[in-house]
TORLUM-434034 format. One record per residue (C-alpha): residue number from 0; residue in three letters; x, y, z. Coordinates in nm, 2 decimals, m for minus. Each point is the difference from the previous one (the first is absolute). Example, Ala and Ser with C-alpha at 12.3 -4.5 7.8 and 13.67 -1.06 7.14 Angstrom:
% residues 2
> 0,ALA,1.23,m0.45,0.78;
> 1,SER,0.14,0.34,m0.07;
% end
This chain:
% residues 421
> 0,UNK,m2.49,m0.85,m1.80;
> 1,UNK,0.15,0.31,0.07;
> 2,UNK,0.39,m0.08,0.11;
> 3,UNK,0.26,0.18,0.19;
> 4,UNK,0.25,0.24,m0.23;
> 5,UNK,0.29,m0.17,m0.14;
> 6,UNK,0.31,0.04,0.25;
> 7,UNK,m0.28,0.01,0.31;
> 8,UNK,m0.11,m0.25,0.24;
> 9,UNK,m0.20,m0.12,0.31;
> 10,UNK,0.16,m0.04,0.33;
> 11,UNK,m0.19,m0.30,0.14;
> 12,UNK,0.01,m0.16,0.36;
> 13,UNK,0.23,m0.15,0.15;
> 14,UNK,0.22,0.19,m0.26;
> 15,UNK,m0.10,0.34,0.13;
> 16,UNK,0.05,m0.05,0.36;
> 17,UNK,0.38,m0.06,m0.13;
> 18,UNK,m0.02,0.37,m0.11;
> 19,UNK,m0.15,0.09,0.35;
> 20,UNK,0.29,m0.18,0.12;
> 21,UNK,0.26,0.14,m0.14;
> 22,UNK,m0.12,0.40,0.00;
> 23,UNK,m0.10,m0.10,0.40;
> 24,UNK,0.41,m0.03,0.00;
> 25,UNK,0.08,0.27,m0.22;
> 26,UNK,m0.23,0.23,0.27;
> 27,UNK,0.18,m0.15,0.30;
> 28,UNK,0.34,0.08,m0.10;
> 29,UNK,m0.02,0.29,m0.18;
> 30,UNK,m0.17,0.13,0.28;
> 31,UNK,0.23,m0.13,0.24;
> 32,UNK,0.26,0.19,m0.19;
> 33,UNK,m0.21,0.33,0.05;
> 34,UNK,m0.15,0.01,m0.33;
> 35,UNK,m0.32,0.12,m0.04;
> 36,UNK,m0.30,m0.09,m0.35;
> 37,UNK,m0.05,0.23,m0.19;
> 38,UNK,m0.30,m0.02,m0.34;
> 39,UNK,0.02,0.13,m0.27;
> 40,UNK,m0.22,0.06,m0.31;
> 41,UNK,m0.01,m0.34,m0.24;
> 42,UNK,m0.03,0.21,m0.30;
> 43,UNK,0.20,0.36,m0.07;
> 44,UNK,0.11,0.29,m0.21;
> 45,UNK,0.22,m0.17,m0.25;
> 46,UNK,0.23,0.27,m0.02;
> 47,UNK,0.10,m0.11,0.38;
> 48,UNK,0.16,m0.33,m0.12;
> 49,UNK,0.17,0.15,m0.35;
> 50,UNK,0.18,0.22,0.26;
> 51,UNK,0.07,m0.23,0.24;
> 52,UNK,0.04,m0.32,m0.14;
> 53,UNK,0.17,0.10,m0.31;
> 54,UNK,m0.17,0.08,m0.38;
> 55,UNK,0.26,m0.28,m0.19;
> 56,UNK,m0.04,m0.28,0.26;
> 57,UNK,m0.21,m0.26,m0.14;
> 58,UNK,m0.27,0.04,0.29;
> 59,UNK,m0.10,0.37,m0.13;
> 60,UNK,0.10,m0.10,m0.36;
> 61,UNK,m0.25,m0.31,m0.03;
> 62,UNK,m0.12,m0.14,0.28;
> 63,UNK,m0.24,0.29,0.18;
> 64,UNK,m0.35,0.00,0.02;
> 65,UNK,m0.11,0.32,m0.12;
> 66,UNK,m0.30,0.18,m0.07;
> 67,UNK,m0.21,0.30,0.00;
> 68,UNK,m0.23,0.12,0.21;
> 69,UNK,m0.34,0.19,m0.09;
> 70,UNK,0.15,0.35,0.03;
> 71,UNK,0.32,m0.15,m0.22;
> 72,UNK,0.24,m0.03,0.30;
> 73,UNK,0.27,m0.26,m0.06;
> 74,UNK,m0.03,m0.23,0.26;
> 75,UNK,0.18,m0.37,m0.01;
> 76,UNK,0.00,m0.28,0.30;
> 77,UNK,0.27,m0.02,0.21;
> 78,UNK,0.30,m0.24,m0.09;
> 79,UNK,0.16,0.05,0.28;
> 80,UNK,m0.01,0.16,0.35;
> 81,UNK,0.27,0.21,0.07;
> 82,UNK,m0.09,0.28,m0.20;
> 83,UNK,m0.30,0.01,0.14;
> 84,UNK,0.14,0.05,0.35;
> 85,UNK,0.22,0.26,m0.12;
> 86,UNK,m0.27,0.20,m0.14;
> 87,UNK,m0.22,m0.02,0.29;
> 88,UNK,0.32,0.07,0.25;
> 89,UNK,m0.02,0.38,m0.26;
> 90,UNK,m0.41,0.08,m0.02;
> 91,UNK,m0.02,m0.13,0.40;
> 92,UNK,0.27,0.22,0.11;
> 93,UNK,0.16,m0.26,0.16;
> 94,UNK,0.34,0.14,0.05;
> 95,UNK,m0.15,0.17,0.37;
> 96,UNK,m0.01,m0.33,0.13;
> 97,UNK,0.33,m0.13,0.18;
> 98,UNK,0.25,m0.21,m0.25;
> 99,UNK,0.09,m0.20,m0.05;
> 100,UNK,m0.35,m0.13,m0.13;
> 101,UNK,m0.06,m0.38,m0.02;
> 102,UNK,m0.29,m0.12,m0.26;
> 103,UNK,m0.12,m0.28,m0.11;
> 104,UNK,m0.29,m0.13,m0.26;
> 105,UNK,m0.14,m0.32,m0.10;
> 106,UNK,m0.25,0.01,m0.29;
> 107,UNK,m0.05,m0.07,m0.36;
> 108,UNK,0.25,0.12,m0.32;
> 109,UNK,m0.13,m0.04,m0.35;
> 110,UNK,0.23,0.01,m0.28;
> 111,UNK,m0.08,m0.19,m0.37;
> 112,UNK,0.27,m0.23,0.00;
> 113,UNK,0.07,m0.32,m0.23;
> 114,UNK,m0.12,m0.30,0.23;
> 115,UNK,0.16,m0.23,0.16;
> 116,UNK,m0.02,m0.22,0.27;
> 117,UNK,m0.01,0.21,0.35;
> 118,UNK,m0.03,0.32,m0.17;
> 119,UNK,m0.32,0.17,m0.05;
> 120,UNK,m0.16,0.32,m0.16;
> 121,UNK,m0.11,0.05,0.39;
> 122,UNK,0.19,m0.05,0.23;
> 123,UNK,0.09,0.08,0.39;
> 124,UNK,0.31,0.16,0.11;
> 125,UNK,0.11,0.04,0.36;
> 126,UNK,0.21,0.30,0.03;
> 127,UNK,0.23,0.20,0.28;
> 128,UNK,0.12,0.35,m0.05;
> 129,UNK,0.21,0.20,0.22;
> 130,UNK,0.00,0.36,m0.05;
> 131,UNK,0.20,0.25,0.15;
> 132,UNK,0.34,m0.16,0.05;
> 133,UNK,0.27,m0.05,m0.27;
> 134,UNK,0.27,m0.16,0.23;
> 135,UNK,0.13,m0.33,m0.04;
> 136,UNK,m0.15,m0.16,0.30;
> 137,UNK,m0.40,0.07,m0.16;
> 138,UNK,0.09,m0.22,m0.29;
> 139,UNK,0.13,m0.29,0.25;
> 140,UNK,m0.27,0.07,0.18;
> 141,UNK,m0.24,m0.04,m0.26;
> 142,UNK,0.19,m0.35,m0.07;
> 143,UNK,m0.01,m0.10,0.31;
> 144,UNK,m0.34,0.06,0.00;
> 145,UNK,m0.08,m0.18,m0.33;
> 146,UNK,0.24,m0.29,0.16;
> 147,UNK,m0.23,m0.05,0.29;
> 148,UNK,m0.26,0.04,m0.15;
> 149,UNK,0.05,m0.31,m0.30;
> 150,UNK,0.16,m0.21,0.30;
> 151,UNK,m0.33,0.08,0.20;
> 152,UNK,m0.13,m0.21,m0.28;
> 153,UNK,0.25,m0.28,0.00;
> 154,UNK,0.22,0.09,m0.28;
> 155,UNK,0.35,m0.15,0.07;
> 156,UNK,0.31,0.08,m0.18;
> 157,UNK,m0.08,0.35,m0.12;
> 158,UNK,0.25,0.17,m0.21;
> 159,UNK,m0.01,0.39,m0.04;
> 160,UNK,0.12,0.13,m0.38;
> 161,UNK,0.16,0.37,0.05;
> 162,UNK,0.12,0.24,m0.25;
> 163,UNK,0.09,0.37,m0.04;
> 164,UNK,m0.20,0.18,m0.23;
> 165,UNK,0.20,0.31,0.10;
> 166,UNK,m0.14,0.41,m0.02;
> 167,UNK,m0.20,0.12,m0.27;
> 168,UNK,0.34,0.22,m0.07;
> 169,UNK,0.14,m0.31,m0.09;
> 170,UNK,m0.24,m0.15,m0.24;
> 171,UNK,0.09,0.17,m0.33;
> 172,UNK,0.36,m0.12,0.02;
> 173,UNK,m0.14,m0.40,0.07;
> 174,UNK,m0.29,0.04,m0.24;
> 175,UNK,0.29,0.09,m0.26;
> 176,UNK,0.26,m0.27,0.12;
> 177,UNK,m0.33,m0.24,m0.07;
> 178,UNK,m0.03,0.14,m0.36;
> 179,UNK,0.34,m0.03,m0.05;
> 180,UNK,0.00,m0.36,0.09;
> 181,UNK,m0.32,m0.10,m0.19;
> 182,UNK,0.01,0.18,m0.32;
> 183,UNK,0.26,m0.23,m0.21;
> 184,UNK,m0.31,m0.25,0.11;
> 185,UNK,m0.29,0.16,m0.07;
> 186,UNK,m0.10,m0.26,m0.26;
> 187,UNK,m0.04,m0.25,0.26;
> 188,UNK,m0.22,0.17,0.30;
> 189,UNK,m0.31,m0.07,m0.03;
> 190,UNK,m0.25,0.25,m0.14;
> 191,UNK,m0.11,0.20,0.33;
> 192,UNK,0.38,m0.04,0.08;
> 193,UNK,0.07,0.21,m0.30;
> 194,UNK,m0.26,0.25,0.10;
> 195,UNK,0.13,0.02,0.34;
> 196,UNK,0.36,0.05,m0.15;
> 197,UNK,m0.12,0.34,m0.12;
> 198,UNK,m0.28,0.08,0.28;
> 199,UNK,0.18,m0.15,0.34;
> 200,UNK,0.26,m0.20,m0.05;
> 201,UNK,m0.01,m0.09,0.46;
> 202,UNK,m0.30,m0.21,m0.19;
> 203,UNK,0.17,m0.22,m0.20;
> 204,UNK,0.20,m0.15,0.33;
> 205,UNK,m0.38,m0.13,0.07;
> 206,UNK,m0.09,m0.19,m0.28;
> 207,UNK,m0.07,m0.34,0.09;
> 208,UNK,0.07,m0.12,m0.39;
> 209,UNK,0.30,m0.26,0.00;
> 210,UNK,0.21,0.18,m0.26;
> 211,UNK,m0.02,0.34,0.16;
> 212,UNK,0.10,m0.12,0.35;
> 213,UNK,0.31,m0.20,m0.18;
> 214,UNK,0.10,0.40,m0.17;
> 215,UNK,m0.10,0.20,0.31;
> 216,UNK,0.23,m0.21,0.22;
> 217,UNK,0.31,0.14,m0.18;
> 218,UNK,m0.15,0.36,0.10;
> 219,UNK,0.23,0.20,0.25;
> 220,UNK,m0.14,m0.03,0.36;
> 221,UNK,m0.15,0.33,0.14;
> 222,UNK,0.21,m0.03,0.24;
> 223,UNK,0.30,0.17,m0.20;
> 224,UNK,m0.16,0.28,m0.09;
> 225,UNK,m0.24,0.10,0.37;
> 226,UNK,0.13,0.30,0.18;
> 227,UNK,0.23,m0.09,0.33;
> 228,UNK,m0.33,0.04,0.24;
> 229,UNK,m0.17,m0.22,m0.22;
> 230,UNK,0.23,m0.26,0.03;
> 231,UNK,0.06,0.11,0.42;
> 232,UNK,m0.36,m0.08,0.03;
> 233,UNK,m0.08,m0.32,m0.17;
> 234,UNK,0.30,m0.10,0.19;
> 235,UNK,m0.08,0.05,0.31;
> 236,UNK,m0.38,m0.14,m0.09;
> 237,UNK,0.26,m0.32,m0.04;
> 238,UNK,0.14,0.03,0.34;
> 239,UNK,m0.31,0.02,0.21;
> 240,UNK,m0.13,m0.32,m0.18;
> 241,UNK,0.28,m0.19,0.07;
> 242,UNK,m0.01,0.12,0.36;
> 243,UNK,m0.34,m0.13,0.05;
> 244,UNK,0.10,m0.34,m0.18;
> 245,UNK,m0.24,0.08,m0.30;
> 246,UNK,0.15,m0.17,m0.34;
> 247,UNK,0.06,0.20,m0.32;
> 248,UNK,0.19,0.05,m0.32;
> 249,UNK,0.08,0.28,m0.22;
> 250,UNK,m0.23,m0.02,m0.35;
> 251,UNK,0.20,0.26,m0.30;
> 252,UNK,m0.31,m0.07,m0.18;
> 253,UNK,m0.28,0.06,0.27;
> 254,UNK,m0.16,0.37,m0.07;
> 255,UNK,m0.40,m0.12,0.03;
> 256,UNK,m0.26,0.08,m0.28;
> 257,UNK,m0.09,0.39,0.17;
> 258,UNK,0.22,0.31,m0.10;
> 259,UNK,m0.03,0.18,0.36;
> 260,UNK,0.28,m0.22,0.14;
> 261,UNK,0.30,0.10,0.11;
> 262,UNK,0.35,m0.12,0.20;
> 263,UNK,m0.16,m0.33,0.16;
> 264,UNK,m0.22,m0.24,m0.18;
> 265,UNK,m0.07,m0.32,0.11;
> 266,UNK,m0.16,m0.34,m0.05;
> 267,UNK,m0.07,m0.26,0.26;
> 268,UNK,m0.03,m0.38,m0.14;
> 269,UNK,0.00,m0.31,0.10;
> 270,UNK,0.22,m0.28,m0.10;
> 271,UNK,m0.17,m0.30,0.13;
> 272,UNK,m0.33,0.11,m0.25;
> 273,UNK,0.26,m0.02,m0.36;
> 274,UNK,0.16,0.23,m0.20;
> 275,UNK,m0.10,0.31,m0.02;
> 276,UNK,m0.26,0.03,0.26;
> 277,UNK,m0.06,0.36,0.13;
> 278,UNK,m0.20,0.01,0.30;
> 279,UNK,m0.01,0.41,0.00;
> 280,UNK,0.21,0.25,m0.08;
> 281,UNK,0.03,0.43,0.03;
> 282,UNK,0.28,0.25,0.12;
> 283,UNK,0.06,0.35,0.02;
> 284,UNK,m0.18,0.30,m0.16;
> 285,UNK,0.14,0.34,0.15;
> 286,UNK,m0.13,0.20,m0.25;
> 287,UNK,m0.34,m0.15,m0.10;
> 288,UNK,m0.24,0.26,0.27;
> 289,UNK,0.20,0.30,m0.14;
> 290,UNK,m0.01,m0.13,m0.41;
> 291,UNK,m0.42,0.01,0.09;
> 292,UNK,0.05,0.39,0.10;
> 293,UNK,0.06,m0.05,0.43;
> 294,UNK,0.32,0.06,0.17;
> 295,UNK,0.31,m0.23,0.03;
> 296,UNK,m0.16,m0.24,0.20;
> 297,UNK,0.23,m0.36,m0.03;
> 298,UNK,m0.17,m0.37,0.03;
> 299,UNK,0.06,m0.34,m0.09;
> 300,UNK,m0.24,m0.24,0.03;
> 301,UNK,m0.09,m0.40,m0.14;
> 302,UNK,m0.27,m0.18,m0.16;
> 303,UNK,m0.12,m0.35,0.00;
> 304,UNK,m0.22,m0.13,m0.28;
> 305,UNK,m0.23,m0.19,0.22;
> 306,UNK,m0.15,m0.26,m0.26;
> 307,UNK,0.38,m0.12,m0.04;
> 308,UNK,0.07,0.02,0.40;
> 309,UNK,m0.30,m0.30,0.10;
> 310,UNK,0.03,m0.19,m0.31;
> 311,UNK,0.35,m0.07,0.13;
> 312,UNK,m0.06,0.05,0.35;
> 313,UNK,0.19,m0.31,0.23;
> 314,UNK,m0.26,m0.27,0.02;
> 315,UNK,0.04,m0.03,0.39;
> 316,UNK,m0.16,0.38,0.01;
> 317,UNK,m0.25,m0.12,m0.24;
> 318,UNK,m0.07,m0.33,0.20;
> 319,UNK,m0.03,0.21,0.33;
> 320,UNK,m0.22,0.24,m0.14;
> 321,UNK,m0.27,m0.26,m0.21;
> 322,UNK,m0.04,m0.21,0.28;
> 323,UNK,m0.13,0.25,0.30;
> 324,UNK,m0.16,m0.24,0.20;
> 325,UNK,m0.45,0.06,0.01;
> 326,UNK,m0.27,m0.15,0.17;
> 327,UNK,m0.33,m0.08,m0.19;
> 328,UNK,m0.27,0.07,0.17;
> 329,UNK,m0.34,m0.20,m0.05;
> 330,UNK,m0.33,0.02,0.10;
> 331,UNK,m0.24,m0.26,m0.01;
> 332,UNK,m0.38,0.08,m0.03;
> 333,UNK,m0.20,0.34,0.05;
> 334,UNK,0.08,0.06,0.38;
> 335,UNK,0.33,m0.01,m0.09;
> 336,UNK,0.07,0.19,m0.26;
> 337,UNK,m0.20,0.31,0.21;
> 338,UNK,0.31,m0.07,0.30;
> 339,UNK,0.28,m0.03,m0.27;
> 340,UNK,0.06,0.36,m0.12;
> 341,UNK,0.03,0.09,0.38;
> 342,UNK,0.28,m0.23,0.05;
> 343,UNK,0.18,0.11,m0.30;
> 344,UNK,0.02,0.30,0.15;
> 345,UNK,0.15,m0.07,0.29;
> 346,UNK,0.26,m0.29,m0.15;
> 347,UNK,0.07,0.31,m0.23;
> 348,UNK,0.08,0.26,0.31;
> 349,UNK,0.23,m0.25,0.16;
> 350,UNK,0.20,m0.07,m0.32;
> 351,UNK,m0.10,m0.28,m0.16;
> 352,UNK,0.00,m0.05,m0.36;
> 353,UNK,m0.34,m0.15,m0.10;
> 354,UNK,m0.23,m0.07,m0.33;
> 355,UNK,m0.37,m0.02,0.09;
> 356,UNK,m0.18,m0.30,m0.21;
> 357,UNK,m0.35,0.18,m0.20;
> 358,UNK,m0.06,m0.29,m0.26;
> 359,UNK,m0.21,m0.19,0.26;
> 360,UNK,0.21,m0.31,m0.11;
> 361,UNK,m0.04,m0.30,0.23;
> 362,UNK,0.22,m0.08,0.27;
> 363,UNK,0.19,m0.30,m0.22;
> 364,UNK,m0.01,0.27,m0.30;
> 365,UNK,0.13,0.28,0.21;
> 366,UNK,0.29,m0.23,0.15;
> 367,UNK,0.10,m0.14,m0.33;
> 368,UNK,0.03,0.36,m0.11;
> 369,UNK,0.23,0.11,0.30;
> 370,UNK,0.21,m0.25,m0.08;
> 371,UNK,0.03,0.06,m0.44;
> 372,UNK,0.09,0.38,0.13;
> 373,UNK,0.23,0.00,0.23;
> 374,UNK,m0.14,0.02,0.35;
> 375,UNK,0.14,m0.02,0.34;
> 376,UNK,m0.30,m0.11,0.20;
> 377,UNK,m0.36,0.03,0.02;
> 378,UNK,m0.25,0.09,0.22;
> 379,UNK,m0.36,m0.12,m0.05;
> 380,UNK,m0.26,0.20,0.21;
> 381,UNK,m0.37,m0.23,0.00;
> 382,UNK,m0.34,0.01,0.22;
> 383,UNK,0.24,m0.28,0.24;
> 384,UNK,0.26,0.25,0.03;
> 385,UNK,m0.18,0.28,0.02;
> 386,UNK,m0.22,m0.12,0.30;
> 387,UNK,0.34,m0.06,0.18;
> 388,UNK,0.20,0.30,m0.11;
> 389,UNK,0.27,m0.17,m0.16;
> 390,UNK,0.13,m0.08,m0.32;
> 391,UNK,0.09,m0.28,m0.15;
> 392,UNK,0.40,0.05,m0.16;
> 393,UNK,0.21,m0.26,m0.17;
> 394,UNK,0.35,0.01,m0.12;
> 395,UNK,0.00,m0.05,m0.32;
> 396,UNK,0.41,m0.09,0.00;
> 397,UNK,m0.07,m0.27,0.23;
> 398,UNK,m0.34,m0.06,0.02;
> 399,UNK,m0.05,0.10,0.36;
> 400,UNK,m0.36,0.07,0.13;
> 401,UNK,m0.09,0.14,0.27;
> 402,UNK,m0.33,0.26,0.15;
> 403,UNK,0.16,0.35,0.13;
> 404,UNK,m0.19,0.21,0.16;
> 405,UNK,m0.07,0.31,m0.22;
> 406,UNK,0.20,0.22,0.25;
> 407,UNK,0.27,m0.18,m0.03;
> 408,UNK,0.01,m0.02,m0.42;
> 409,UNK,0.24,0.24,m0.05;
> 410,UNK,0.23,m0.13,0.26;
> 411,UNK,m0.03,m0.36,m0.15;
> 412,UNK,0.11,0.11,m0.31;
> 413,UNK,0.32,0.21,0.13;
> 414,UNK,0.09,m0.30,0.23;
> 415,UNK,m0.10,m0.32,m0.30;
> 416,UNK,0.05,0.14,m0.31;
> 417,UNK,0.18,0.33,m0.12;
> 418,UNK,0.26,m0.04,0.29;
> 419,UNK,0.10,m0.33,m0.22;
> 420,UNK,0.05,0.19,m0.30;
% end
């Protein structure tokens, strides 16, 4: 038997309906703030991710799915979304459009990661980028949109973890501060962090090994070497969040896993889900487009792991989606089967969600199936009903049964069933 590749999964009904509802909420909220969807290729030139994400990051160093095409060109399945958006901005000359541009994406990403709960090698991200605005107001708007989206899904007590990574000009001083602090404890670091200490010490702060985290806690905050302009920028973001009533804390060890971030970086956590329950993260990347060969266009953005998000979405949102009422339409006899598709079309056009019995079950078996699968009502169409232009409807919650004119069936559904749910 052929099985799905390790690290992938099948999204089956009704879970797929949750994904649809989460994505529909993203479309609605992001669109309300003026963002439009962008769809970029699932694979790109490997160089794009090496130059943007960073050659010494774990993503590029050991997690990308990289292959050569038939002409020997190195391609990689995208491990994240921002680099592709930046490449699309340059290639399609989006500087000719009014700025800032608010672009969002929803789609699959790929990383060869160690398998664990909620983490897959093919996973989905929901992301939003604001390009062309260097103001702290853009960072604050981004966090406002994110907070509104998560609130619409039912999350409460959200907390933003913020840090200031400074400007690229500040980075050499901070990297030397990390090396100076950790060099005496090099032997206590994990194998990866010993390599990171030489190649890119900032990545040590992102390590999840407990001993490395313990040692990294002694590293001085990046704010101690950050420029005055950078400190003012992040300080103003914090002021905006305070004015909006969005809770936040400063987390001096927060660096995120990508090299293009500067100044504002953040993660959003939900304490009710437990320690370390990060829902999403992002930050500012003012040099990325220029580093890829474009003009100096600032940007800020976030990405949400949709797999994890759907897994922890609040129960009342989940039940609201999964408890969607449906009508079970049961034809009895050949004559009814000839009429039932026309009736189905009328009901669907009126907005009634339904399912048509196709298996030729007896009425008793069909009603048993309706109870088992959570239908709210059944509409029975037999020869007797056909002759009178009616259907026999049964409210499966109350057991009430009556005959309704076919032209009034949609109205009956909305009055008796949909309004109750």
